[in-house]
N, CA and C of each residue as an Amber inpcrd file, in Angstrom:
protein
   321
  39.1930000 104.9260000 -61.9820000  39.9780000 104.3510000 -63.0490000
  40.2140000 102.8730000 -62.7820000  40.0320000 102.0570000 -63.8180000
  40.4180000 100.6570000 -63.6390000  41.9420000 100.5610000 -63.5630000
  42.3920000  99.4450000 -63.0820000  43.8240000  99.2090000 -62.9430000
  44.1470000  97.8630000 -63.5750000  45.3430000  97.7250000 -64.0660000
  45.7970000  96.4380000 -64.5770000  47.2490000  96.2470000 -64.1910000
  47.6340000  95.0000000 -64.0720000  49.0060000  94.6870000 -63.7000000
  49.8650000  94.6080000 -64.9520000  50.9780000  95.2810000 -64.9390000
  51.9060000  95.2660000 -66.0690000  52.5670000  93.8850000 -66.1460000
  52.4640000  93.2200000 -67.3010000  53.0660000  91.8890000 -67.4110000
  54.5950000  91.9170000 -67.3950000  55.1860000  93.0700000 -67.6540000
  56.6420000  93.1900000 -67.6840000  57.2300000  93.4600000 -66.3070000
  56.6850000  94.5000000 -65.6290000  57.2910000  94.9020000 -64.3560000
  56.4700000  94.5060000 -63.1300000  55.2110000  94.0960000 -63.3480000
  54.3560000  93.7170000 -62.2250000  53.7240000  94.9020000 -61.5190000
  54.0150000  96.1110000 -61.9810000  53.4280000  97.3030000 -61.3830000
  51.9600000  97.4590000 -61.7830000  51.2550000  98.2960000 -61.0560000
  49.8460000  98.5470000 -61.3380000  49.7250000  99.7880000 -62.2210000
  49.0210000  99.6290000 -63.3250000  48.8340000 100.6830000 -64.3240000
  47.3830000 101.1520000 -64.2670000  47.1510000 102.4460000 -64.0750000
  45.7970000 103.0020000 -64.0580000  45.4510000 103.5220000 -65.4450000
  44.2080000 103.3400000 -65.8500000  43.7550000 103.7900000 -67.1610000
  42.2690000 104.1180000 -67.1000000  41.7500000 104.7120000 -68.1710000
  40.3300000 105.0560000 -68.2510000  39.7480000 104.3920000 -69.4990000
  38.5020000 103.9170000 -69.4070000  37.9000000 103.2450000 -70.5660000
  37.8060000 104.1580000 -71.7730000  37.7080000 105.4610000 -71.5580000
  37.6070000 106.4200000 -72.6570000  38.8220000 106.3540000 -73.5890000
  39.9620000 105.8900000 -73.0620000  41.1750000 105.7910000 -73.8710000
  41.0320000 104.8010000 -75.0230000  40.1040000 103.8610000 -74.9030000
  39.8680000 102.8860000 -75.9690000  39.1880000 103.5160000 -77.1830000
  38.7650000 104.7670000 -77.0630000  38.1170000 105.4970000 -78.1540000
  38.9870000 106.6680000 -78.6300000  40.1630000 106.8220000 -78.0700000
  41.0050000 108.0000000 -78.2750000  42.2680000 107.6400000 -79.0460000
  42.4930000 108.3070000 -80.1780000  43.6930000 108.0600000 -80.9700000
  44.9560000 108.1770000 -80.1190000  44.9370000 109.0820000 -79.1600000
  46.1150000 109.3060000 -78.3340000  46.0170000 108.6340000 -76.9680000
  45.0200000 107.7540000 -76.8040000  44.8250000 107.0640000 -75.5320000
  45.9670000 106.1060000 -75.2130000  45.9960000 105.6910000 -73.9640000
  47.0240000 104.7670000 -73.4780000  48.4160000 105.2880000 -73.8320000
  48.5890000 106.5910000 -73.5170000  49.8760000 107.2490000 -73.7790000
  50.2620000 107.1050000 -75.2510000  49.2940000 107.3730000 -76.1170000
  49.4800000 107.2990000 -77.5730000  49.9250000 105.8970000 -78.0040000
  49.4440000 104.8910000 -77.2780000  49.7640000 103.5120000 -77.6140000
  51.0720000 103.0200000 -77.0210000  51.7410000 103.8630000 -76.2700000
  53.0240000 103.4850000 -75.6700000  52.8490000 102.7770000 -74.3290000
  51.6830000 102.9510000 -73.6920000  51.4050000 102.2760000 -72.4200000
  50.7240000 100.9470000 -72.7040000  50.3270000 100.2950000 -71.6670000
  49.5920000  99.0500000 -71.7690000  48.2150000  99.3540000 -72.3590000
  47.9690000  98.9400000 -73.5900000  46.7120000  99.2210000 -74.2870000
  45.6540000  98.2230000 -73.8220000  44.5480000  98.7500000 -73.2950000
  43.4990000  97.9120000 -72.6990000  42.1990000  97.9360000 -73.4970000
  42.2680000  98.2720000 -74.7680000  41.0800000  98.3220000 -75.6140000
  40.3420000  96.9820000 -75.6110000  41.0650000  95.8710000 -75.6180000
  40.4190000  94.5560000 -75.6230000  39.5340000  94.3470000 -74.4000000
  39.9220000  94.9000000 -73.2710000  39.1060000  94.7770000 -72.0570000
  37.7870000  95.5330000 -72.2080000  37.8400000  96.7100000 -72.8300000
  36.6290000  97.5020000 -73.0570000  35.7290000  96.7730000 -74.0540000
  36.3180000  96.2480000 -75.1160000  35.5640000  95.4700000 -76.1050000
  34.8790000  94.2850000 -75.4260000  35.5920000  93.5820000 -74.5590000
  35.0310000  92.4070000 -73.8750000  33.8140000  92.7670000 -73.0320000
  33.8730000  93.8890000 -72.3250000  32.7330000  94.3300000 -71.5100000
  31.5230000  94.5920000 -72.4040000  31.7520000  95.2820000 -73.5100000
  30.6510000  95.6010000 -74.4270000  30.0710000  94.3440000 -75.0740000
  30.9330000  93.4360000 -75.5050000  30.4530000  92.1990000 -76.1340000
  29.6950000  91.3300000 -75.1450000  30.1490000  91.2580000 -73.9160000
  29.4550000  90.4870000 -72.8860000  28.0390000  91.0290000 -72.6640000
  27.8620000  92.3440000 -72.8640000  26.5520000  92.9780000 -72.6940000
  25.6900000  92.8650000 -73.9640000  26.1970000  92.1940000 -74.9910000
  25.3980000  91.9530000 -76.1910000  25.6260000  92.9010000 -77.3460000
  26.6520000  93.7310000 -77.2510000  26.9510000  94.6600000 -78.3390000
  27.9180000  94.0110000 -79.3280000  27.7880000  94.3820000 -80.5880000
  28.7540000  94.0030000 -81.6140000  29.7590000  95.1470000 -81.7030000
  31.0300000  94.8230000 -81.5660000  32.0560000  95.8630000 -81.4630000
  33.1710000  95.5730000 -82.4660000  33.6640000  96.6410000 -83.0680000
  34.8170000  96.5170000 -83.9600000  35.8490000  97.5580000 -83.5560000
  37.0940000  97.0920000 -83.4190000  38.1910000  98.0070000 -83.1110000
  39.1690000  97.9970000 -84.2770000  40.0730000  98.9830000 -84.2540000
  40.9910000  99.1650000 -85.3640000  42.3210000  99.6730000 -84.8330000
  43.3960000  99.1070000 -85.3470000  44.7500000  99.5400000 -84.9780000
  45.0850000 100.7820000 -85.7900000  45.2670000 101.9170000 -85.1150000
  45.5210000 103.1880000 -85.7910000  47.0220000 103.3680000 -85.9790000
  47.5520000 102.7810000 -87.0340000  48.9920000 102.8800000 -87.3280000
  49.8110000 102.5370000 -86.1010000  50.8130000 103.3640000 -85.7980000
  51.6340000 103.0820000 -84.6230000  50.9550000 103.4970000 -83.3150000
  49.7930000 104.1190000 -83.4370000  49.0670000 104.5630000 -82.2440000
  48.2970000 103.3900000 -81.6590000  47.4940000 103.6720000 -80.6590000
  46.7960000 102.5780000 -80.0070000  45.6310000 102.0590000 -80.8330000
  45.0740000 100.9610000 -80.3890000  43.8900000 100.3690000 -81.0000000
  42.6710000 101.0780000 -80.4280000  41.7510000 101.4890000 -81.3160000
  40.5660000 102.2060000 -80.8510000  39.2960000 101.5030000 -81.3110000
  38.2330000 101.7140000 -80.5580000  36.9160000 101.1860000 -80.9230000
  36.3160000 102.1360000 -81.9540000  35.8830000 101.5630000 -83.0970000
  35.3370000 102.3920000 -84.1670000  33.8670000 102.1060000 -84.4580000
  33.3510000 100.9850000 -83.9770000  31.9410000 100.6610000 -84.1920000
  31.3760000  99.9280000 -82.9870000  30.1570000 100.2990000 -82.6220000
  29.3840000  99.5760000 -81.6160000  27.9700000  99.4970000 -82.1730000
  27.4310000  98.2850000 -82.2330000  26.0740000  98.1010000 -82.7570000
  25.3040000  97.1390000 -81.8630000  24.0020000  97.2710000 -81.9070000
  23.1120000  96.3340000 -81.2110000  21.8950000  96.1370000 -82.1000000
  21.5660000  94.8770000 -82.3400000  20.4400000  94.5240000 -83.2040000
  20.5680000  95.1920000 -84.5740000  21.8070000  95.2850000 -85.0750000
  22.0560000  95.8500000 -86.3910000  22.0550000  97.3630000 -86.4700000
  21.8530000  98.0270000 -85.3430000  21.8170000  99.4930000 -85.3280000
  23.1530000 100.0190000 -84.8280000  23.7910000 100.8590000 -85.6480000
  25.0670000 101.4750000 -85.2760000  24.8130000 102.5210000 -84.1900000
  25.5650000 102.4450000 -83.0910000  25.3500000 103.3210000 -81.9420000
  26.3570000 104.4630000 -81.8280000  27.3600000 104.4690000 -82.6900000
  28.2620000 105.6130000 -82.7700000  27.7620000 106.4550000 -83.9360000
  27.3020000 107.6640000 -83.6700000  26.7390000 108.4960000 -84.7330000
  27.7310000 108.7320000 -85.8820000  27.2200000 108.7680000 -87.1030000
  28.0470000 108.9410000 -88.3000000  28.8600000 110.2310000 -88.2720000
  28.3520000 111.2570000 -87.6150000  29.0500000 112.5520000 -87.5770000
  30.2040000 112.5830000 -86.5730000  30.3810000 111.5160000 -85.8260000
  31.4350000 111.4650000 -84.8050000  32.8160000 111.5040000 -85.4430000
  33.6790000 112.3140000 -84.9010000  35.0750000 112.3480000 -85.3240000
  35.8080000 111.2940000 -84.4890000  35.7470000 110.0730000 -84.9710000
  36.2770000 108.9250000 -84.2220000  37.7680000 109.1130000 -83.9700000
  38.1380000 108.8460000 -82.7370000  39.5310000 108.9920000 -82.3210000
  39.8200000 110.3350000 -81.6800000  38.9080000 111.2880000 -81.8590000
  39.1230000 112.6360000 -81.3390000  37.9910000 113.1020000 -80.4190000
  36.7420000 112.7930000 -80.7600000  35.6120000 113.2290000 -79.9290000
  35.5690000 112.4440000 -78.6280000  35.0360000 113.0600000 -77.5850000
  34.9010000 112.4330000 -76.2720000  33.7540000 111.4220000 -76.3190000
  34.0320000 110.1340000 -76.0490000  32.9670000 109.1320000 -76.1300000
  31.8100000 109.3830000 -75.1610000  32.0550000 110.1050000 -74.0920000
  30.9650000 110.4440000 -73.1680000  29.9480000 111.3890000 -73.8200000
  30.3740000 112.0920000 -74.8650000  29.4830000 113.0150000 -75.5610000
  28.6460000 112.3390000 -76.6470000  29.1250000 111.2300000 -77.2130000
  28.3970000 110.6300000 -78.3380000  27.8490000 109.2280000 -78.0800000
  28.3630000 108.5180000 -77.0880000  27.8260000 107.1860000 -76.8110000
  26.4900000 107.2920000 -76.0780000  25.5940000 106.3360000 -76.3330000
  24.3390000 106.3260000 -75.5780000  24.6180000 106.2120000 -74.0750000
  23.7660000 106.8430000 -73.2840000  23.9860000 106.8850000 -71.8320000
  24.0620000 105.4950000 -71.2150000  23.3430000 104.5170000 -71.7770000
  23.4050000 103.1660000 -71.2050000  24.7740000 102.5230000 -71.4090000
  25.4630000 102.8580000 -72.4850000  26.8180000 102.3340000 -72.6960000
  27.7950000 103.0100000 -71.7420000  27.6830000 104.3130000 -71.5870000
  28.5470000 105.0340000 -70.6450000  28.3530000 104.4760000 -69.2350000
  27.0990000 104.2780000 -68.8330000  26.8160000 103.7360000 -67.4950000
  27.3870000 102.3260000 -67.3440000  27.2540000 101.5020000 -68.3730000
  27.7910000 100.1390000 -68.3510000  29.3080000 100.1680000 -68.1580000
  29.9990000 100.9780000 -68.9400000  31.4540000 101.0330000 -68.8400000
  31.9060000 101.6280000 -67.5170000  31.2030000 102.6410000 -67.0370000
  31.5310000 103.2050000 -65.7180000  31.3620000 102.1570000 -64.6210000
  30.3220000 101.3610000 -64.7260000  30.0310000 100.3580000 -63.7040000
  31.0060000  99.1760000 -63.7780000  31.2230000  98.6640000 -64.9800000
  32.0270000  97.4490000 -65.1410000  33.5340000  97.7000000 -65.0640000
  33.9490000  98.8990000 -65.3750000  35.3760000  99.2310000 -65.3380000
  35.6050000 100.2680000 -64.2520000  35.3120000  99.8400000 -63.0340000
  35.3910000 100.7420000 -61.8830000  36.8270000 100.9520000 -61.4330000
  36.9840000 101.9650000 -60.6070000  38.3180000 102.2900000 -60.1020000
  38.8280000 101.2830000 -59.0850000  37.9690000 100.4350000 -58.5730000
  38.3670000  99.4960000 -57.5250000  38.9260000  98.1890000 -58.0600000
  38.7330000  97.9330000 -59.3270000  39.0490000  96.6160000 -59.8560000
  40.4200000  96.5890000 -60.5380000  41.1830000  95.5150000 -60.2940000
  42.4390000  95.2740000 -61.0020000  42.1630000  94.1840000 -62.0170000
  42.3350000  94.4880000 -63.3060000  42.0540000  93.5520000 -64.3750000
  43.3290000  92.8530000 -64.8240000  43.1830000  91.6280000 -65.2660000
  44.3160000  90.9120000 -65.8430000  44.6370000  91.5390000 -67.1780000
  45.8810000  91.5760000 -67.5230000  46.2550000  92.1690000 -68.8170000
  46.4170000  91.1040000 -69.8680000
């Protein structure tokens, strides 16, 4: 799990990149929401990414494309399905590698 420092208390907060795709991720939006960090990793790798604020819940990633091709299948129940089941394996590997359990990210 990646870690980030809480800007309020200075404590270390552990999270999983999968939460950026989950309506109830980041403690249903009550914890430190790190969706922007996941988006940044994907964009740095050349993907076009769009996220969306789900009402009072957390912000989730709803689109990932490369070269104009949408990589989240249309049949995906966005916000509920496990991203490890529907994302291409190269994206899962990228996020696993770049958002490792050893790294503390700035919030």
